[in-house]
C-alpha positions in Angstrom: 102.5 174.4 145.2 101.8 178.1 145.9 103.3 180.2 143.2 103.9 183.9 143.8 100.8 186.3 143.6 100.0 188.0 140.4 102.6 190.7 139.7 101.1 194.2 139.2 101.4 195.9 135.7 101.9 199.3 137.1 100.0 201.0 134.7 101.6 199.2 131.7 99.2 197.6 129.2 99.9 193.9 129.4 98.1 190.9 128.1 96.1 188.9 130.8 96.2 185.1 130.0 93.7 182.9 131.5 93.3 179.1 131.3 91.6 176.1 132.9 91.3 172.5 133.1 88.7 170.2 131.1 86.4 170.1 134.1 86.7 173.8 135.0 87.8 173.0 138.5 91.2 174.5 138.2 91.9 177.9 136.6 94.8 180.4 136.4 95.8 183.9 135.3 99.1 185.0 133.9 99.9 188.9 133.7 102.3 188.4 130.7 102.3 187.4 127.2 103.5 184.2 126.0 107.2 183.6 125.4 108.3 181.5 122.3 105.7 178.6 121.7 107.1 175.3 120.9 105.9 171.8 119.9 107.8 169.4 122.2 108.2 165.8 120.8 110.1 164.3 123.7 109.0 160.9 124.9 108.0 162.4 128.3 105.6 165.0 126.8 104.4 162.3 124.4 103.6 159.9 127.2 102.1 162.7 129.5 99.6 164.0 127.0 99.0 160.8 125.0 99.8 162.5 121.8 102.5 163.2 119.2 103.7 166.3 120.9 102.9 168.9 123.7 102.5 172.7 122.8 104.1 174.7 125.5 105.3 178.1 126.3 107.2 179.7 129.3 105.7 182.7 131.4 107.3 184.5 134.4 106.6 182.5 137.6 105.9 185.8 139.6 103.1 186.9 137.1 101.2 183.5 137.3 98.7 182.6 140.0 95.8 180.0 140.5 92.4 181.6 140.6 90.6 178.3 141.3 91.1 174.9 142.3 94.6 174.8 143.6 93.6 172.2 146.1 92.7 169.9 143.2 96.3 170.0 141.7 98.4 167.0 141.9 102.1 167.0 140.9 104.4 164.2 139.4 108.2 164.7 139.1 108.7 163.5 135.7 112.3 164.1 135.7 114.7 165.4 138.5 113.5 168.8 139.6 110.7 169.1 137.0 107.1 168.8 138.4 104.0 168.5 136.1 100.8 169.5 137.7 97.5 168.1 136.6 93.8 168.4 137.7 93.1 165.4 139.9 89.6 165.5 138.9 89.8 165.4 134.9 93.4 164.7 134.4 94.3 167.8 132.4 98.0 168.6 132.5 98.1 172.4 133.0 101.5 173.5 133.9 105.0 172.2 134.7 107.8 173.8 136.8 111.4 173.3 137.4 113.1 173.7 140.8 115.1 177.1 140.8 113.5 178.4 137.5 111.9 181.8 137.4 109.4 180.4 134.6 106.2 178.2 134.7 105.5 176.0 131.5 102.1 176.6 130.3 100.4 173.6 128.4 98.7 175.5 125.5 95.7 173.2 125.2 94.6 174.7 128.5 94.7 178.3 127.5 91.4 180.0 127.3 92.7 183.5 126.1 92.8 183.9 122.2 96.3 184.9 121.3 98.2 186.1 118.2 101.4 184.3 118.8 102.0 181.1 117.0 104.4 178.1 117.4 107.8 178.8 116.1 109.7 175.4 116.4 109.4 171.7 117.0 111.8 170.5 119.6 113.0 167.1 120.5 112.4 165.7 117.0 115.1 163.3 117.7 112.7 161.6 120.2 109.6 162.0 118.1 106.8 159.4 117.4 107.7 157.6 114.1 104.1 157.6 113.0 104.0 161.4 113.0 105.5 163.7 110.2 105.0 167.5 110.9 105.6 168.1 107.2 102.7 166.0 106.0 99.9 167.8 104.6 96.6 166.4 105.8 93.0 167.3 105.1 91.2 169.6 107.6 87.6 169.1 108.9 85.9 171.7 110.8 84.5 169.0 113.2 84.9 165.4 114.0 83.6 163.9 110.8 84.0 164.6 107.0 82.1 167.3 105.6 79.3 166.4 103.4 79.8 166.9 99.8 
């Protein structure tokens, strides 16, 4: 799945995004800022990620490149013409690509670069898990257990 090499910025200041899988075996770079970030609630994203939704953004395919571990990637055609790529060692879902499209869909959970952009919309709410309500205000803990009071 050889995507096009990194597109040169020709002296323009651009954001370099980097990302990697859980085990660090696969990594990428993107010479572009993220487009609109969305939370996708479709059943396929929910099943793929074992979660209520998947947070994603599109980036230009010609500005994306693998920097490590491309040989570790495996793909799964989850719907006609759409392939989801994951690390064969740790299982992290890293990107998806549609045949004939000039963009790559980044899984934001694998992004290593801090960004200022924030999610703008929930999509496929018609397909959402019935146990998740994005409007519910829940307590927040800094780590995995309740803070000591």
